[in-house]
N, C-alpha and C positions, 0 to 999 in steps of 0.2 A: 418801187418794186421791193418786196420783202425777200429775205434770205430763204433759200430753198432748204428745207430740213434734210439732213443726211439719211435719216430713217423715217419710216412712217410713224405717226403719233398714235396709231391704233393700239389698243391693248391686246396682249396675246390671249387667245382663247383658252378656255379651261382644258379642252382636249389636247391642245399643243403642249401645255405645261405638264400634264400628266404623262404624255408621250416622252417628253424630255427627261423626266424623272425615271421613267421605265428604261430608257436607253442608258441612263447613268447607272441604274441598278444592275444592268447586264454588262457593266464595265466597258462601255463605249467611252472614248476620249472626247474632250470638248471639241476638238477639230472635226472628228467624225460626226458628231451631233450637228455641228455647224454645216457640214456639207449636206446633210440630209434635210435640215430645216431652213437653211439660208437665213438664219437670224444672227445678229451681231453677237460676238463671243461674250461681251460683257453682260448681255442679257441672259445668256445661257448660264454663265457663272453665277449671276445673281439668283437665278431660280434654284440652282444646285446648292448654293450656300444657304439659301432660305430653307431648303429641304433638310439640310444637315442640322441647322440650328434649332428649328422649331419641331416640337414633337407632334402636336395636333395641327397638321398642315391642311388647310382647305384652300383650294385654288380659286375661290370665288372672287370676282372683281368687286371692289368696294365702290359704293356710289360716290361720284365726283360732283362737286358743286362749281358752277361758273362764278365769275366775278359778280358780286352784288352791286347793282347800281346805287349810287348814293343820292341821285337826283330823283325827285318825284315827277309825276307827269306834268304838273304845272310848271315846274322848273325846266323841264325838257323843252316845252313849248316856248318858254321865254328865252332859253338859250338858243333855240333854232331861229327865233325872230332876230336875236342879236347877231347871229352869223349871217343871215340874209341881208340885214341892213348895212353891216360893215363888211362888205365883200372884199375890200382891198387889204384887209388885215391878213397876216399870215396865220398858219395853223397854230403856231406856238404862242401867240398872244391869247388864244382862247383858254390856255391853261389857268390863267389867273382871273377867270371870269367871275367866280363866286364872290359875294359880298363879305364873306367871313375871312377873306384873304387866304383861304386854304386852296392850294392848287388842285385842280381836277386831274384825275388820272387820264393818261393818254388813251387807254383802252375805253374808258367811259365816254370820252368825246367821240371816238370812232364808232361806238355802238349807237350813240344818239344820231350821228350823221347817217349811219346805215339805216336806222328806222325811217328817217325822212328821205331816203335814197339820194343822199348828197355825199357819197363816200369819197369821190375824187375831188376833194376841196383844194383848189389852187387859188392863190390871190390873183386878181386881175391886174394887168399891166397898167401903169399910170399913163394917161394920154395927155 
């Protein structure tokens, strides 16, 4: 089980950011802004500080990129075949799977397993 995040990882919308700045312009305190929006104080402070420091402020969200897979489709299939044949191996052995002795990233391995619907990989007990 993964750790539960304290806050939601969603970005704040354009309208909320502009409203926070409007409240700040009308001399509301950070605590009163917090009570009306229920956002963490550090986020409100960050938005206000950004407003103070930048002259041409646009609240548009920048495009984000996910983690780029370093394995090609042929390598993914080979890796999946390797996982299914050596079932008793633990998850951490698959880090050093590549022939170039570069360790694969944990997230890349999880994505490959998710593609082939084998997300809950557990080693089988020896009998």
